[in-house]
C-alpha positions as CSV (number, residue, x, y, z in Angstrom):
1,X,0.0,0.0,0.0
2,X,2.8,2.4,0.8
3,X,5.1,1.5,-2.1
4,X,8.6,0.2,-2.0
5,X,10.4,3.6,-1.5
6,X,8.1,4.9,1.3
7,X,8.4,1.6,3.1
8,X,12.2,1.6,2.9
9,X,12.4,5.3,4.0
10,X,10.0,4.7,7.0
11,X,11.9,1.5,8.1
12,X,15.3,3.2,7.9
13,X,14.3,6.3,9.6
14,X,12.4,4.5,12.4
15,X,15.3,2.1,12.9
16,X,17.9,5.0,13.1
17,X,15.8,6.8,15.7
18,X,15.1,3.7,17.8
19,X,18.9,2.7,17.8
20,X,19.8,6.2,18.9
21,X,17.3,6.0,21.7
22,X,18.7,2.6,22.8
23,X,22.1,4.2,23.1
24,X,21.0,6.3,26.0
25,X,18.4,4.0,27.6
26,X,19.2,2.1,30.8
27,X,15.7,1.1,32.1
28,X,15.1,-2.6,31.3
29,X,11.4,-2.3,30.5
30,X,12.1,0.6,28.1
31,X,15.0,-1.3,26.5
32,X,12.6,-4.2,25.9
33,X,10.0,-2.0,24.2
34,X,12.6,-0.3,22.0
35,X,14.2,-3.6,21.1
36,X,10.8,-4.9,20.1
37,X,10.2,-1.9,17.9
38,X,13.7,-2.2,16.4
39,X,12.7,-5.7,15.4
40,X,9.6,-4.5,13.6
41,X,11.6,-1.7,11.8
42,X,14.3,-4.2,10.8
43,X,11.7,-6.6,9.4
44,X,10.3,-4.0,7.0
45,X,13.1,-3.5,4.4
46,X,13.7,-7.0,3.2
47,X,10.3,-7.6,1.5
48,X,10.4,-4.1,0.0
49,X,14.0,-4.6,-1.3
50,X,13.3,-7.9,-2.9
51,X,10.0,-6.6,-4.4
52,X,11.9,-3.6,-5.9
53,X,14.5,-5.9,-7.4
54,X,11.9,-7.9,-9.1
55,X,10.2,-4.7,-10.3
56,X,13.3,-3.3,-12.1
57,X,15.5,-6.3,-13.0
58,X,14.5,-8.3,-16.2
59,X,13.6,-11.9,-15.4
60,X,16.6,-13.4,-17.2
61,X,19.0,-11.4,-14.8
62,X,17.2,-11.8,-11.5
63,X,19.2,-14.8,-10.4
64,X,22.3,-12.7,-10.7
65,X,20.7,-9.8,-8.9
66,X,19.6,-11.9,-5.9
67,X,23.0,-13.5,-5.9
68,X,24.6,-10.1,-5.7
69,X,22.2,-9.1,-2.9
70,X,23.1,-12.2,-0.9
71,X,26.8,-11.5,-1.4
72,X,26.4,-7.9,-0.3
73,X,24.5,-8.9,2.8
74,X,27.1,-11.3,3.9
75,X,29.9,-8.9,3.2
76,X,28.0,-6.3,5.3
77,X,27.5,-8.9,8.1
78,X,31.3,-9.7,8.1
79,X,32.3,-6.0,8.3
80,X,29.6,-5.3,10.9
81,X,30.8,-8.2,13.1
82,X,34.3,-6.8,13.1
83,X,33.3,-3.2,13.8
84,X,30.8,-4.2,16.4
85,X,33.4,-6.2,18.4
86,X,35.8,-3.2,18.3
87,X,33.2,-0.6,19.2
88,X,31.6,-2.7,22.0
89,X,35.0,-3.0,23.8
90,X,35.2,0.8,23.6
91,X,31.6,1.9,24.2
92,X,28.2,0.4,23.7
93,X,26.8,3.9,23.4
94,X,29.1,4.5,20.5
95,X,28.1,1.1,19.0
96,X,24.4,2.1,18.9
97,X,25.1,5.6,17.7
98,X,27.3,4.4,14.8
99,X,24.6,1.9,13.9
100,X,22.0,4.6,13.9
101,X,24.2,6.9,11.8
102,X,24.8,4.1,9.2
103,X,21.1,3.4,9.0
104,X,20.4,7.1,8.6
105,X,23.0,7.3,5.8
106,X,21.2,4.4,4.1
107,X,17.9,6.4,4.4
108,X,19.6,9.4,2.8
109,X,20.8,7.3,-0.2
110,X,17.3,5.8,-0.6
111,X,15.7,9.3,-0.5
112,X,18.2,10.7,-3.1
113,X,18.8,7.7,-5.5
114,X,15.9,5.2,-5.2
115,X,12.7,5.9,-7.1
116,X,9.4,4.2,-6.5
117,X,9.2,1.0,-8.6
118,X,5.7,-0.1,-7.8
119,X,3.4,0.1,-10.9
120,X,-0.2,0.0,-9.9
121,X,-2.1,-2.5,-12.0
122,X,-4.7,-5.3,-11.7
123,X,-3.3,-8.3,-9.8
124,X,-2.6,-11.5,-11.7
125,X,-3.5,-14.1,-9.3
126,X,-3.3,-17.9,-9.7
127,X,-7.0,-18.3,-9.0
128,X,-9.8,-16.0,-8.2
129,X,-10.7,-15.5,-4.6
130,X,-14.5,-15.1,-4.5
131,X,-15.7,-12.1,-2.6
132,X,-12.2,-10.9,-1.7
133,X,-9.8,-8.4,-3.1
134,X,-6.5,-10.0,-3.8
135,X,-4.1,-9.5,-0.9
136,X,-2.4,-11.3,2.0
137,X,-5.2,-14.0,1.9
138,X,-4.1,-14.9,-1.6
139,X,-0.6,-15.6,-0.4
140,X,-1.8,-17.5,2.7
141,X,-4.1,-19.8,0.6
142,X,-1.7,-20.4,-2.3
143,X,-0.7,-24.0,-1.8
144,X,2.1,-24.1,-4.4
145,X,3.7,-21.1,-2.7
146,X,3.1,-22.4,0.8
147,X,4.8,-25.7,-0.1
148,X,7.9,-23.7,-1.2
149,X,7.7,-21.7,2.0
150,X,7.7,-24.8,4.1
151,X,10.7,-26.2,2.3
152,X,12.5,-22.9,2.7
153,X,11.6,-23.1,6.5
154,X,13.4,-26.5,6.7
155,X,16.5,-24.9,4.9
156,X,16.4,-22.0,7.5
157,X,16.3,-24.5,10.4
158,X,19.5,-26.0,9.0
159,X,21.1,-22.6,8.5
160,X,20.2,-21.5,12.1
161,X,22.2,-24.5,13.5
162,X,25.4,-22.6,13.1
163,X,24.4,-19.8,15.4
164,X,22.4,-21.8,17.9
165,X,23.3,-25.4,18.4
166,X,26.7,-25.8,16.9
167,X,28.5,-23.6,19.5
168,X,26.9,-25.8,22.2
169,X,28.2,-28.9,20.5
170,X,31.7,-27.4,20.0
171,X,31.8,-26.5,23.7
172,X,30.9,-30.1,24.7
173,X,33.8,-31.3,22.4
174,X,36.2,-29.1,24.4
175,X,36.7,-26.5,21.7
176,X,37.3,-22.8,22.7
177,X,35.1,-19.9,21.5
178,X,37.9,-18.9,19.2
179,X,37.4,-22.2,17.3
180,X,33.7,-21.3,16.8
181,X,34.7,-17.9,15.5
182,X,37.1,-19.5,13.0
183,X,34.4,-21.9,11.7
184,X,31.9,-19.0,11.2
185,X,34.5,-16.8,9.7
186,X,35.5,-19.5,7.2
187,X,31.8,-19.7,6.0
188,X,31.7,-16.0,5.6
189,X,35.0,-15.8,3.7
190,X,33.8,-18.5,1.3
191,X,30.6,-16.6,0.5
192,X,32.4,-13.3,0.0
193,X,35.1,-14.9,-2.3
194,X,32.9,-17.3,-4.2
195,X,29.3,-16.2,-4.3
196,X,29.7,-14.0,-7.4
197,X,30.7,-17.1,-9.4
198,X,27.6,-19.1,-8.5
199,X,25.0,-17.8,-11.1
200,X,27.2,-19.0,-14.0
201,X,27.7,-22.3,-12.3
202,X,24.0,-23.1,-11.7
203,X,22.5,-21.4,-14.8
204,X,22.2,-24.5,-17.0
205,X,20.3,-26.4,-14.4
206,X,16.6,-26.4,-13.2
207,X,16.1,-24.5,-10.1
208,X,14.5,-27.4,-8.3
209,X,17.4,-29.6,-9.0
210,X,19.9,-26.9,-7.8
211,X,17.9,-26.5,-4.6
212,X,17.8,-30.3,-4.1
213,X,21.6,-30.5,-4.5
214,X,22.2,-27.5,-2.2
215,X,19.9,-28.7,0.5
216,X,21.5,-32.2,0.2
217,X,24.9,-30.6,0.7
218,X,23.7,-28.8,3.8
219,X,22.3,-32.1,5.1
220,X,25.6,-33.8,4.5
221,X,27.6,-31.0,6.2
222,X,25.5,-30.9,9.4
223,X,25.1,-34.6,9.4
224,X,28.9,-35.0,9.4
225,X,29.0,-33.2,12.8
226,X,27.8,-36.6,14.3
227,X,31.5,-37.7,14.1
228,X,33.1,-34.3,14.5
229,X,35.2,-34.0,17.6
230,X,38.0,-31.6,16.6
231,X,38.4,-28.4,14.7
232,X,39.5,-29.8,11.4
233,X,36.3,-31.8,11.1
234,X,34.1,-28.8,11.9
235,X,35.9,-26.7,9.3
236,X,35.5,-29.4,6.7
237,X,31.8,-29.7,7.5
238,X,31.5,-25.9,7.4
239,X,32.9,-25.9,3.8
240,X,30.3,-28.4,2.7
241,X,27.2,-26.7,4.1
242,X,28.4,-23.2,3.1
243,X,28.7,-24.3,-0.5
244,X,25.1,-25.6,-0.1
245,X,24.0,-22.2,1.2
246,X,25.8,-20.5,-1.6
247,X,24.1,-22.6,-4.3
248,X,20.7,-22.2,-2.7
249,X,20.5,-18.4,-2.4
250,X,19.8,-17.3,-6.0
251,X,17.2,-19.9,-7.0
252,X,15.5,-19.6,-3.6
253,X,15.0,-16.0,-4.0
254,X,14.0,-16.1,-7.7
255,X,11.4,-18.9,-7.2
256,X,9.8,-16.8,-4.5
257,X,9.7,-13.9,-6.9
258,X,8.4,-16.0,-9.8
259,X,5.5,-17.4,-7.8
260,X,4.2,-14.0,-6.7
261,X,1.6,-12.2,-8.9
262,X,3.1,-8.8,-9.8
263,X,0.7,-6.7,-7.7
264,X,1.2,-9.0,-4.7
265,X,5.0,-9.3,-4.7
266,X,5.5,-7.5,-1.4
267,X,2.8,-9.6,0.3
268,X,4.3,-12.8,-0.9
269,X,7.7,-11.6,0.2
270,X,6.4,-10.9,3.7
271,X,5.1,-14.4,4.1
272,X,8.3,-15.8,2.6
273,X,10.5,-13.9,5.1
274,X,8.5,-15.3,8.1
275,X,10.4,-18.5,7.5
276,X,13.7,-17.1,9.0
277,X,12.4,-15.6,12.3
278,X,10.3,-18.7,12.7
279,X,13.4,-20.9,12.3
280,X,15.3,-18.7,14.6
281,X,12.7,-19.7,17.3
282,X,12.3,-23.3,16.5
283,X,16.0,-24.2,15.9
284,X,17.2,-23.2,19.4
285,X,14.0,-24.3,21.2
286,X,13.8,-27.8,19.8
287,X,17.5,-28.1,18.9
288,X,18.6,-27.6,22.5
289,X,16.2,-30.4,23.7
290,X,17.4,-32.6,20.9
291,X,21.1,-32.1,21.7
292,X,20.5,-32.6,25.4
293,X,18.6,-35.9,24.9
294,X,20.2,-37.3,21.7
295,X,23.7,-36.0,22.0
296,X,25.6,-36.2,18.7
297,X,22.7,-38.1,17.1
298,X,21.0,-34.6,17.0
299,X,23.0,-34.0,13.7
300,X,21.5,-37.1,12.2
301,X,18.1,-35.6,12.8
302,X,19.3,-32.3,11.2
303,X,20.7,-34.2,8.2
304,X,17.5,-36.1,7.8
305,X,15.5,-32.8,7.7
306,X,17.8,-31.6,4.9
307,X,17.2,-34.8,2.9
308,X,13.5,-34.4,3.3
309,X,13.7,-30.8,2.0
310,X,15.9,-32.0,-0.9
311,X,13.3,-34.6,-1.9
312,X,10.5,-32.1,-1.5
313,X,12.1,-29.8,-4.0
314,X,12.4,-32.5,-6.5
315,X,8.7,-33.5,-6.0
316,X,7.4,-30.0,-6.0
317,X,9.5,-28.6,-8.8
318,X,7.3,-29.5,-11.8
319,X,4.2,-28.1,-10.2
320,X,6.1,-24.8,-9.4
321,X,7.3,-24.6,-13.0
322,X,3.9,-25.0,-14.3
323,X,2.6,-22.3,-12.0
324,X,5.3,-19.9,-13.1
325,X,4.6,-20.6,-16.7
326,X,0.9,-19.9,-16.2
327,X,1.7,-16.6,-14.5
328,X,4.0,-15.6,-17.3
329,X,1.5,-16.3,-19.9
330,X,-1.2,-14.4,-18.0
331,X,1.2,-11.4,-17.7
332,X,1.9,-11.5,-21.4
333,X,-1.8,-11.6,-22.3
334,X,-2.4,-8.7,-20.0
335,X,0.4,-6.8,-21.6
336,X,-0.9,-7.5,-25.0
337,X,-4.3,-6.3,-24.1
338,X,-2.9,-3.1,-22.5
339,X,-0.8,-2.3,-25.6
340,X,-3.9,-2.5,-27.9
341,X,-6.0,0.0,-25.8
């Protein structure tokens, strides 16, 4: 309803103000309120960014665009982690103020350089919703899309293992925190160095096949932690699952974009992005119990989830492709009708 540009501006300005307020807040209840509002503000840009990318990038180049976005995000995370560690040792107030300043700078760039990309037009929906205007209900009742969201949720649960359960397992194996940092840094370095080469590598293959292979690699990497008891094995496993993450990022984003009717891109994106915060809740909540009761066999369960997701992509792929082809044909017909008026 607001458009991409207005949503991005509102989110960045709100986040900058809230982070600045957190810098000088010491009351616990107020910190909790501000942190909650920061979470809301931080959840707004992602659907708007992706919807804007789909708006302006031709379909043939979207995989490369999403790949570049994933690369930039991970590069920013690596730089932010380094700066945050340095600033936190000096002053937490400075940490929050620098964060607020950087967010405000992003808002200024958006205000000066980012135009509105949303074109208002009749929605092209996969099926008519009797008595309803197409909207969030359409996304929440789109079975083909929801199957894809469910498979992405499983992928997100695997990804969250690195920041939730893996450090606990490494501690049980007698490894120091610096070893965990090295494993995480290796993954980040692989993405920064190699991610830009992924689109050319996967371009000849069907997206469902790429996702099945990538999720299978993640299952293999995390499953290997069943026998990991030293840093070399953890590093080797990290290479395997990181390659899986790198392969999964472009087709995962593009399929999500392809399944969304043009007028409903942002709403579909908002449902899709729920998978990651949901996984960040489920992974530590259930993963902690699993590690406590199953020990190293927890990683067999994680690996099995990855294999289920891989099989799901192979089974669901043909139906997704038919849906995407139908939406494209409908968009072409609508464009042809519009051009003759």
